[in-house]
N, C-alpha and C positions, 0 to 999 in steps of 0.2 A: 471329562472335566472333573476336577477335584474341588469340593466345597468344604470350607470350614464353617461349622455352625457353632454359635456360642449361646448357651442358655444359662440362666442363673441357678437352676436346680432341677431335680427330677420329681418334684411333687406332682400329684394328680390334680392339676388346676388348669384353667382355661388356656393360657399361653403355652404351657408345657404340652398340653394335649394337641394343640394346633401344630406345634413344632413336630411332634411325633407323626401326625398325619401327613404333614408335608414331607418329612423324611421318607415315609413309606412310598410316596409317589416318586420322589427323586431316585430312590433306590431302584424302583421298577423301570425307570427311564435310563438306567445305566450310569448314574453319577457315582463317583467315589466320595464317600462322606467321612469327615472327621468331626466329632462333637466334643466341644470343651464345655464342661459344666462347673459352676461355682460350688455346687454341693450335690449330694446324691438324693435319693428318694424312691418312692414306690415304682416310678416309671423307668428306673435305671436299667433293669433287665430288658425292657421293651426297646429302649434305645440301643442297647448292646447287640440286639439281633439285627440292627440295621447299619451300625456304624462302629468304628473304633471310638471309644469314649475315654476321655482324659479328665480327671478331676483337678481343678485348680489347686496347686500346692499351698497349703496354709502354713503360715510362719510357725516354726517351732518355738515353744516357750523358752527353751534354752538351746544354746549352741552345742554345749557338751553336757552340762548338768548344772544344778543350782550352785553347788559349792565351787565346781571348776570354773564356772562363768565368772564368779566373784574374783577368783584368783587371776584369771585371764584379764579381767578388767583392771586389776591393780598393776598388772605387768604391761598394760597397754596393748594387749594382743587380741582382745575380744572383738573389736570392730573388724579387724583384718580377717578373722575366722568367720565372722557373721557375713561379711561381704563375699567370701569364697563360697559359703553355703548357699547364699542367694544366687550366685553365678551358676553353681551346679544345678540348682532348681530351674533357672531360666534356660540353660542349655538342654536339660532333660525335656522341658516343656517344648522348646523349639523343635527338638528331634521328634518327639511323639506326635506333634501336630503337622510335621512336614511343611513348615511355613514356606520353604523355598519353592515348593511344588504347587502352591495354591493357585487356583484360577478365580476364586470368588469367596467372599466372606459374607455370611448372613448372621447379623447380630439380632437375636430374638429377645426382646424386652429391653427397656432402657437400663434396667439394673445390670445387665451384662456389659454395658458400656464401660464399666470400671475395669473389667478384664481386657476388653478390646483395646483400651487406651495403652495398656502396658505391653502389648504384643508388637514386635517389629514387623508389621505387615508392609510389604513392598508398596511403594506409592502408586504403582500402575495396576494394582489388584482392585477390581471393583468391589464395593461394599454396599450391601443392602441392610438398612436398619428397619426391622419389623417392630413398630411401636404399638403396644397394646395398652398404654397407660395415659391417664389424664393427670391433672394438676395434683390431686391428693397423693396419688401413688408416686409421682415424680418427686414431690417434696419428701416423701417418706423413704423411698428406696434408691435414690440416686444422688450423686454429688453434682452440682451444677456444672463444674468444669468438665467432668467426665461426659455428661450429656451433651454439652456444647461441642466438645471434640467429636463425639460420635455423629451429631447432626451435621457438622461441617465437613467431616471426612466422608460421609455416606454419599455414594453415587446416586442412590435413589432411596426414598423413605416410603415404606409401606404402612398405611394407616388402616385400621380395621373399621372405621366409620367416618362419616362426614364430620361428626363432632370431634373426633380425634384429630383429623386433618386440620380442622380450624384451630384447635388448641395450639398445634405446633406452628401454624402460620402466624398466629397473633402473639403467643407468649414467647416464641423462640425465633421469630422472624425467618422462618423457612419459606422459601419461594414456593408457591403452589405448583409451579412447573416441575419441582423435584419430588412431589408427593403423588403416590399412586394409591387409590383405594383398593384394598385387597383383603379378602377373607378366604380362608381355606378350611372348609368344614366337611368332614366325611359323613354326610347325611346317611348313606346306606349303613354305615357301621352304627351310628346312633339309633337309626330305626330298628336295626336288628337287635340291639341291646334293649330297646324299649319293648319290642315284641316278646323277647325272652322274659323280661321282667313281668309283662302282663300275664304270662302263663305260669309263673312261679307260684307255688303254694307256700303256706306257712304263715306264721304270725308276723305282724309288723308292730314292734314296740311303740307305744304311744297312740295307736289307732285301734287296737283289738277290742277295746271296751266301748267304742263309739256306737251310738244308735244306728240302726240300719238306714234311716233316712237322713243321717247327718250330712251336711255340706262342709267340705274342707277347703279353706283358704290356705294355700301353701306358700311357704317361703323356703329358700334354700341358699346355702353358701357358707363359706368360712365366716363365722360370726365375728363381726368387727364393726366399728363405727362407720366406716366407709360403706359397708353393705346395708347399714340401716337396721340392724337387728333390734335396736332399741325402738325405732319407729314402728316396727312390726307390732310391738306390744301396745304402743300408743294408738295405732290404727284399730286394733282389736277393741280398745276401750271406747274410742269414738264411734265405731260401728255399733257397739252394744247400746250406747246412748241413743243412736238414731233408730234402732229397731226395738227398743224396749216396749213390750206389750203389743207387738205387731202380729203375733201369732205365726211367725215364720218358722221354717224348719230349724233345728239346732245347727248352729254354725260354729265350727271349731277352727282355730288358727294353729297351724302346725309348721314349725320351722325345723328343717333338717340341716344339721351341720353345727350344732352348738355343743361342744364337749363339756364335761364336768369341769367346774372351776369357778373362779370369782364372778365372771360375767354371767355364767349360768345362774349362780346363786342370786346375783343382783336382779336379773330380769325375772326370775321366778318369784322373788319377793315383791317386785312391782306388780306382777300379775295377781299374786295372792292379795295384796293390799287393795287392788282394784276390784276384788271379788271375782276374778276371772281365772283363778288357779286351775279350774278344770277345763276351761274353754281354750286356754293357750297351752300348747304342748311343745316341748323342746326335745328334739331327737339328736343324739350324738352323731358325728360323722360316721357314715356307714357305706359299705359297697352296694347296699340295696337301695341307694337313693332313687333309682329309676322306678322301683316298685312303689315308692311313696308318690313319685310324680304321677304315676298312673292312677292313683287314688284322688288326686287333687281335682277339685271342680273349677277352681280358678287360681291363677298364680299371681302373687303379690310381690312385685319387684320394687322394693322400697329403698334401693341403693341410692346413696347420695352421689355416687360416682361409679359408673360401670361402662367402659368403652363400647363393648358389644358382648354381653354376657352369654356364655354357653348354656346356662340354665334356662334362659329365655327360649333358645332354640329347642331344647329338650322338652320344655313345656308346650311349645307350639306344635312340635311333631306329635305330641300326645293329644292334640286337639283341645288344649287348655288355653283359654284367653288370658292375656296378661294385662295387669294394671301397673302402670309405672309413672315416673316423673318425667316431664319435659325438662331439658337442661341438665340431665344427669348423665349424659352419654349417648350412645347410639341406639338404645332400646326403642325410643320413640320413633326413630327412623324406620323401624320395621313394623312396630305396632300400628302407627298412624291412627286412622279412625275406624279401620275395619278389622283389626286383629286384637282388639282389646280397647282399653281406655288409657290415654295419657293425660295427666293432670298437671297443673302448674307446680313448679319445683317447691317441695316441702309444704304444699297445701294439703295438710292432713285431712281437713274436713272434706275437701273435694275428693280425695282418695277414698275416704270412708263411704261417701255417697256413691262413688263408682262401684265399690264392692257391693253395696246394698242393691244397686240397680242390677248387677249381674246375679246376685243371690236370688232375687225374686223372679228373674226372667230366664228360665231354663232354655227357651228357644234362642234368646239372644246369646247366651253362653255358647251354645252349640254353633250358632252362625259365626260368631267372632272367632271361636276356636278353629273352625273349619277354614275360614279365610286366612288365619295366621299360618296354619299348616301349609296351605297352598302357596302362600307367598314365600315361605322358607324354601319349599321345594323348587320354586321358580327361580329364586335369586341365588341359591347356593348349590350350584351344580359342580360336583367334584371334578369332572372331566374339564369343564370350562375354566375353573380356577387353576387347575394344573397347567392347562394350555397357556393361560395368561402368564403364569409364573415362568414357564419355559421360554415364552416369547420375550419376556422382559430380560431374562438371563442372557438369551442369545443377543439381544440388542445391545446390552451394555458390555458384553464380552467381545463382540466383533467390532463394535464402534464405540469404544469407551468415551463417556462424556468427560469434559474437562473437570478435574477435581476442584472443589471449592478451596479457597485459601484457608489454612488453619493457622491458629496463633502459635 
């Protein structure tokens, strides 16, 4: 069976890593893979070991050149040449992806729907839409018409959490019968990486000067409004107010994933003006992120929206309990009441109180961290998720479901 997979880029982020892990399993099961990417990134070489990889052709600024294009325009020939150029690109793409030989298409992320909509996929080819995004990301990274086309054309929609499934049911009127809950997490690989990180020596910038008895409240992710990096600073301030004069161990808030730039400067200024310049640490994106995770005592997931964050799984496998918001995505579905503490959405005071509770109770931290790790291991079995995917592919390939009507 030949599968076309479509991804928006090859950056080292959650959806792209899940796609890589799924491709590894498909390759081992004898599938022929073609991958279409909107852009490159650090994972490109890893993808190329498993599949042919084609990058979406970006429009050239000029058909011939700046001056020549102006002359062609005056002669009325520019559009004709531009159309021929686009036709050559489409034909080359069609050939590279072997569209006539496809048995299945997997569109990974809603952003990739823009490319999918422009491909002449045969109407009898089953399509899986793997959605990792909620409302904020949908608004930021996709065009409504592209997403509507993808959701209508998809034979089945894979959602990474109940919160994600509910969003597409309510906001996009997708029938629940067409949605399958599906996660594909290579826990052995993550655990091996964590074990390796735990045994690596050397300094960790931002942590080397901390007192031996310091407790670390960790945060991690590409720093942006959706991830709540600004809330991380506010939480540190509220926590300090709650614990002032309480005689507790020194507590430091460390965010991994904030590069130098304007946001870094703004948040550092906030921390300094709040008198917390030393207690809040920002670490630039680093390959050593799991070494930091191993040093965290608890993980603060202050995302405003996160469908099912990989960093939560990394924290849980490290035995670190998670504090998160209800209503922000799928994290609370895993944390529940025994893997950490989920507080009402944007209730910063409740979140600061939850952090305080875990800071003062080491036994509770260990208990919740252990329970979270056990739940992750029970719910995310790589062999089971692979079997689930293969069964789904078999069912829609041998007995294709009627395709929804598209506009």
